[in-house]
DOVEXZA-287417 format. One line per field, with one value per residue (C-alpha): residue number from 0; x, y, z negated. Coordinates in Angstrom, 3 decimals. Layout:
residues N
sedren: (NUM	...) .
xx: (X	...) .
yy: (Y	...) .
zz: (Z	...) .
***
This chain:
residues 352
sedren: (0	1	2	3	4	5	6	7	8	9	10	11	12	13	14	15	16	17	18	19	20	21	22	23	24	25	26	27	28	29	30	31	32	33	34	35	36	37	38	39	40	41	42	43	44	45	46	47	48	49	50	51	52	53	54	55	56	57	58	59	60	61	62	63	64	65	66	67	68	69	70	71	72	73	74	75	76	77	78	79	80	81	82	83	84	85	86	87	88	89	90	91	92	93	94	95	96	97	98	99	100	101	102	103	104	105	106	107	108	109	110	111	112	113	114	115	116	117	118	119	120	121	122	123	124	125	126	127	128	129	130	131	132	133	134	135	136	137	138	139	140	141	142	143	144	145	146	147	148	149	150	151	152	153	154	155	156	157	158	159	160	161	162	163	164	165	166	167	168	169	170	171	172	173	174	175	176	177	178	179	180	181	182	183	184	185	186	187	188	189	190	191	192	193	194	195	196	197	198	199	200	201	202	203	204	205	206	207	208	209	210	211	212	213	214	215	216	217	218	219	220	221	222	223	224	225	226	227	228	229	230	231	232	233	234	235	236	237	238	239	240	241	242	243	244	245	246	247	248	249	250	251	252	253	254	255	256	257	258	259	260	261	262	263	264	265	266	267	268	269	270	271	272	273	274	275	276	277	278	279	280	281	282	283	284	285	286	287	288	289	290	291	292	293	294	295	296	297	298	299	300	301	302	303	304	305	306	307	308	309	310	311	312	313	314	315	316	317	318	319	320	321	322	323	324	325	326	327	328	329	330	331	332	333	334	335	336	337	338	339	340	341	342	343	344	345	346	347	348	349	350	351) .
xx: (203.437	203.046	199.231	200.122	202.556	200.044	197.258	199.678	200.226	196.441	196.087	198.877	197.348	193.947	195.256	197.271	194.155	192.070	194.573	194.859	191.097	190.560	193.173	191.334	188.017	189.324	189.435	185.517	184.163	183.086	179.500	178.999	178.986	175.591	174.483	175.288	172.997	175.998	176.287	179.653	180.386	183.444	184.367	186.626	189.391	189.202	190.546	187.326	186.398	187.988	191.196	192.981	194.983	194.243	190.435	189.846	192.126	190.146	186.938	188.181	188.369	184.681	183.622	185.204	183.260	180.201	180.831	181.858	179.224	176.472	177.130	176.767	179.174	177.850	180.187	180.238	182.743	184.293	184.902	186.752	188.117	184.986	183.062	184.971	183.152	179.765	180.266	181.643	178.810	176.292	177.554	178.291	174.720	173.511	176.455	177.986	181.589	182.650	186.015	187.775	190.251	193.254	195.355	193.645	190.528	192.541	191.045	187.381	187.390	188.596	185.693	183.011	184.317	184.268	180.607	179.560	181.149	178.800	179.844	183.020	185.349	188.408	191.063	193.737	197.093	196.670	196.326	193.494	193.746	190.183	188.452	186.209	188.843	190.854	194.003	195.530	199.053	201.564	205.291	205.183	208.994	209.539	207.534	209.076	212.445	211.585	210.645	214.022	215.812	213.928	214.554	218.278	218.729	216.729	217.900	220.187	220.933	221.706	218.987	215.669	212.765	209.885	206.615	204.694	201.285	201.715	205.060	204.464	205.927	203.568	204.720	208.087	208.048	207.572	210.408	212.794	212.180	212.547	215.802	217.219	216.340	218.035	221.104	221.423	222.020	223.102	224.423	224.918	221.263	220.343	222.064	219.362	216.826	218.822	219.596	215.811	216.792	214.840	211.957	208.802	205.592	202.374	200.588	197.743	196.436	193.880	195.515	196.576	197.539	200.119	201.509	201.913	203.852	206.032	206.825	207.776	210.081	211.845	212.192	213.450	216.092	217.413	215.279	214.306	212.420	209.975	208.017	205.037	203.160	200.464	196.927	195.363	198.219	200.152	197.805	199.620	202.950	201.875	200.629	204.132	205.983	204.029	204.370	208.174	208.914	210.165	209.655	207.187	206.310	202.756	201.660	198.969	197.239	198.758	198.410	199.336	196.014	193.974	195.365	195.776	196.443	199.807	200.754	203.613	205.439	204.810	207.806	206.084	203.631	204.337	201.159	199.791	197.244	194.572	192.165	193.622	193.168	189.519	188.721	190.392	188.630	185.145	185.459	186.458	183.536	181.144	182.504	182.381	186.219	186.576	189.204	190.426	194.104	196.831	197.388	200.898	201.226	204.605	206.267	206.128	202.329	201.720	200.629	202.918	204.831	205.165	202.664	202.225	202.548	206.054	207.306	205.764	208.394	210.976	213.661	213.871	217.165	216.056	212.901	214.979	217.205	214.108	212.817	216.249	215.952	212.229	213.419	216.249	213.722	211.196	214.012	215.184	218.461	217.575	215.771	214.425	214.639	211.555	212.806	214.766	217.615	218.298	218.914	222.214	223.707	221.880	223.988	222.290	224.049	224.893	221.990	222.409) .
yy: (193.055	196.579	196.038	192.847	194.941	197.567	195.159	193.655	197.046	197.522	194.123	194.693	198.071	196.501	193.709	196.089	198.125	195.175	193.928	197.180	197.311	194.022	194.765	198.040	196.018	193.663	196.456	196.281	197.736	194.384	193.958	197.801	197.596	197.343	193.891	193.100	191.189	189.713	185.949	184.192	180.562	178.437	174.839	173.041	170.559	166.815	167.871	169.575	171.732	170.411	169.795	172.140	173.502	174.849	174.642	176.011	178.849	179.913	179.541	181.757	184.665	184.075	183.850	187.326	188.493	187.083	189.037	192.339	192.378	189.935	187.596	183.953	181.702	179.144	176.045	172.761	170.099	167.920	164.261	163.529	165.427	164.434	166.724	169.840	170.888	169.932	171.882	174.961	174.809	174.694	177.629	179.478	179.444	180.688	182.896	186.195	185.120	181.458	180.317	177.393	176.221	174.555	174.118	170.803	172.610	174.743	172.887	172.595	176.290	177.268	175.246	176.608	180.353	180.244	179.028	181.728	184.843	187.118	185.475	186.003	183.252	183.042	180.446	179.724	178.406	178.411	180.995	180.918	183.847	184.704	188.160	187.001	185.044	186.406	184.038	184.167	182.604	182.777	182.827	179.603	179.231	182.663	181.319	177.762	179.424	180.769	177.290	175.923	178.408	177.131	173.508	174.186	175.798	173.447	169.862	168.038	165.226	167.502	165.707	167.095	165.962	167.029	165.452	166.748	165.859	165.301	165.625	168.566	172.157	173.948	171.683	171.656	175.422	174.466	171.899	174.136	177.162	174.858	173.379	176.691	178.035	175.060	175.351	178.999	178.301	174.577	173.235	169.678	169.322	170.415	167.502	165.140	167.528	168.428	164.747	164.040	161.205	162.867	163.988	161.839	162.347	160.783	161.145	162.530	165.630	163.503	160.217	161.008	157.417	157.757	160.627	158.878	156.100	158.405	160.534	157.350	156.413	159.768	159.704	156.329	157.475	159.991	163.254	165.006	167.745	167.209	170.105	169.219	170.668	167.968	169.268	166.577	164.122	166.373	165.152	161.943	163.737	165.311	162.000	160.333	163.287	162.942	159.355	159.492	162.732	164.571	167.976	168.841	171.979	172.782	174.664	177.043	177.650	178.058	174.223	174.559	175.949	174.216	170.768	171.667	167.995	168.206	171.739	170.377	168.821	171.705	174.116	176.459	176.649	178.274	180.559	180.766	183.490	181.887	183.899	187.119	186.108	185.157	188.076	190.742	189.243	188.973	192.564	193.976	192.356	193.661	197.246	197.105	196.900	193.266	192.866	189.816	189.205	187.569	188.534	187.212	187.352	186.937	188.053	191.704	191.440	189.489	186.605	184.193	184.171	182.111	181.322	183.449	180.308	179.768	181.422	178.524	176.035	177.884	179.918	183.676	183.799	181.586	183.627	186.866	185.095	184.194	187.869	189.007	186.614	187.636	191.376	190.466	188.806	191.593	194.025	192.087	191.045	187.224	185.830	182.373	179.692	178.193	175.147	172.278	172.535	176.209	175.224	173.617	176.914	179.009	181.003	183.299	186.506	186.841	188.592	191.335) .
zz: (-66.564	-67.701	-68.245	-70.275	-72.422	-72.871	-73.735	-76.379	-77.923	-78.273	-79.668	-82.298	-83.266	-83.634	-85.807	-88.154	-88.546	-89.322	-91.889	-93.689	-93.573	-95.177	-97.845	-98.656	-98.941	-101.533	-104.035	-104.300	-101.253	-99.716	-98.762	-98.408	-94.536	-92.721	-91.746	-88.209	-85.695	-84.103	-83.914	-84.355	-84.257	-84.794	-83.303	-85.673	-84.393	-85.547	-88.984	-89.877	-92.845	-95.905	-94.479	-96.904	-94.168	-90.517	-90.124	-93.667	-93.120	-90.075	-91.862	-94.690	-92.050	-91.198	-94.773	-95.095	-92.205	-93.826	-97.135	-95.333	-92.556	-93.484	-90.312	-91.463	-89.371	-87.141	-87.456	-85.580	-86.605	-83.960	-84.916	-81.755	-78.686	-76.521	-79.028	-77.894	-74.686	-75.871	-79.313	-77.504	-75.086	-77.727	-79.661	-76.640	-75.555	-78.927	-80.399	-79.187	-80.061	-80.311	-81.685	-80.662	-83.463	-81.998	-78.964	-78.111	-77.157	-74.386	-71.373	-72.841	-73.797	-70.247	-68.712	-70.937	-70.853	-67.035	-67.010	-69.677	-68.350	-70.379	-73.663	-75.654	-76.900	-78.936	-79.375	-81.871	-80.937	-77.041	-74.324	-71.973	-69.340	-68.880	-69.034	-71.913	-73.813	-76.902	-77.277	-80.773	-81.406	-84.121	-84.679	-86.625	-86.188	-88.322	-91.310	-91.057	-91.188	-94.763	-95.772	-94.293	-96.453	-99.515	-98.713	-97.993	-101.220	-103.369	-101.961	-104.382	-101.878	-98.881	-97.045	-96.197	-94.037	-91.582	-90.832	-87.769	-86.592	-82.804	-81.072	-78.758	-78.135	-80.739	-83.636	-82.499	-83.176	-86.821	-86.755	-85.005	-87.288	-90.294	-88.958	-88.258	-91.846	-93.557	-91.158	-92.147	-95.921	-96.050	-92.475	-94.009	-95.045	-91.474	-89.573	-90.038	-88.743	-85.610	-84.712	-85.766	-87.950	-90.698	-88.564	-88.201	-86.404	-87.249	-83.849	-85.786	-87.821	-89.690	-90.896	-94.539	-95.027	-92.219	-93.880	-97.078	-95.127	-93.275	-96.526	-98.389	-95.637	-95.769	-99.449	-99.422	-96.926	-99.325	-98.476	-101.470	-99.886	-96.898	-94.937	-92.962	-90.174	-89.704	-91.039	-93.234	-92.788	-95.231	-98.090	-97.929	-98.107	-101.386	-102.674	-101.819	-103.434	-106.614	-106.957	-106.266	-108.087	-104.926	-103.382	-100.718	-98.688	-97.502	-94.379	-93.183	-96.641	-100.046	-100.572	-104.180	-104.471	-102.028	-103.122	-106.910	-107.924	-106.193	-107.241	-109.386	-106.261	-103.837	-103.682	-101.503	-98.397	-95.064	-94.778	-91.325	-91.331	-89.115	-91.256	-90.063	-86.492	-86.931	-89.036	-86.676	-83.720	-85.380	-86.866	-83.458	-81.861	-84.585	-84.161	-80.191	-79.869	-78.680	-76.046	-74.258	-73.991	-76.153	-79.907	-81.355	-85.068	-86.764	-89.998	-89.026	-88.392	-91.671	-89.554	-91.209	-94.647	-97.854	-100.370	-103.555	-105.662	-104.280	-107.519	-109.760	-108.744	-106.821	-108.611	-108.373	-106.895	-103.907	-103.367	-103.459	-100.588	-98.793	-98.837	-97.463	-94.553	-93.857	-93.763	-91.109	-89.102	-89.403	-88.368	-85.306	-86.805	-86.532	-83.788	-84.838	-82.278	-81.012	-79.297	-80.769	-78.265	-79.364	-83.140	-82.334	-81.112	-83.858	-86.331	-88.769	-89.760	-93.472	-95.206	-97.831) .
***
């Protein structure tokens, strides 16, 4: 246990160093590093590149690596789950570090990494306890809590909704955090979330038509704000919001920028900095500092947050309240629940 805690501290320090280094480079120093001969690969989940969300965010980190170190990312896109293990094997054979993007690849990555102990791997949103694997997870509940504060303050009907991809513990962290945030500022609006009458799951991260159908059902049921954690399914939510003149909240990337056709109906997006994870792990490898283990990124580590474009559709006083709650979470005054059953007993302290 002591070794795990020590390792977590090392990874956190490494992350912070990577984040500040990346920020410093944005001032114009990018591209000044000598080109590295390291090869880095990435296997997408079924959403693929162009999902305007999870996979694209992971790829952004590798594009920054290419700009800073001259390492061109080697990407294979998975069309179905059966592609995961062959794709990971193919990249593992030719690259020094291979990323598995998504929790659905946990079993496949474990199989491949065990067969290639001399190669390094990293996985997003799952934990694979092997000496050659870095596992990168996020405190999605913390970022989702901030989206709940926005939804709870912006709803006029006191009814808000949530659309998830697949109903399982990881996505339930988004749902629980969102419900807790709504409850903190508008308990009445949180009732439908807590009893799940205003919660829908698509059973997919790719079916935007399903997202459209579910969103229309929620809006027709009286919801005027809907948050999603569903990958490309969320594009259907945005379409429905635009048609019905309702509000939507995005996820993973600043979706008012990545899906600009819908920017007028997107209140905010919960930023999940998958790019920070892929950039940091890659940079550590290039600099000879790669360490297996578990990296957890929350608000305090700048791993989650809210989109810069939030100010376009969300009033300044609501954003100011969001910032107060974010600081309270960073300071440890609020512990956001990860599980649905814990939301019912959750009470947020008054923020100042």
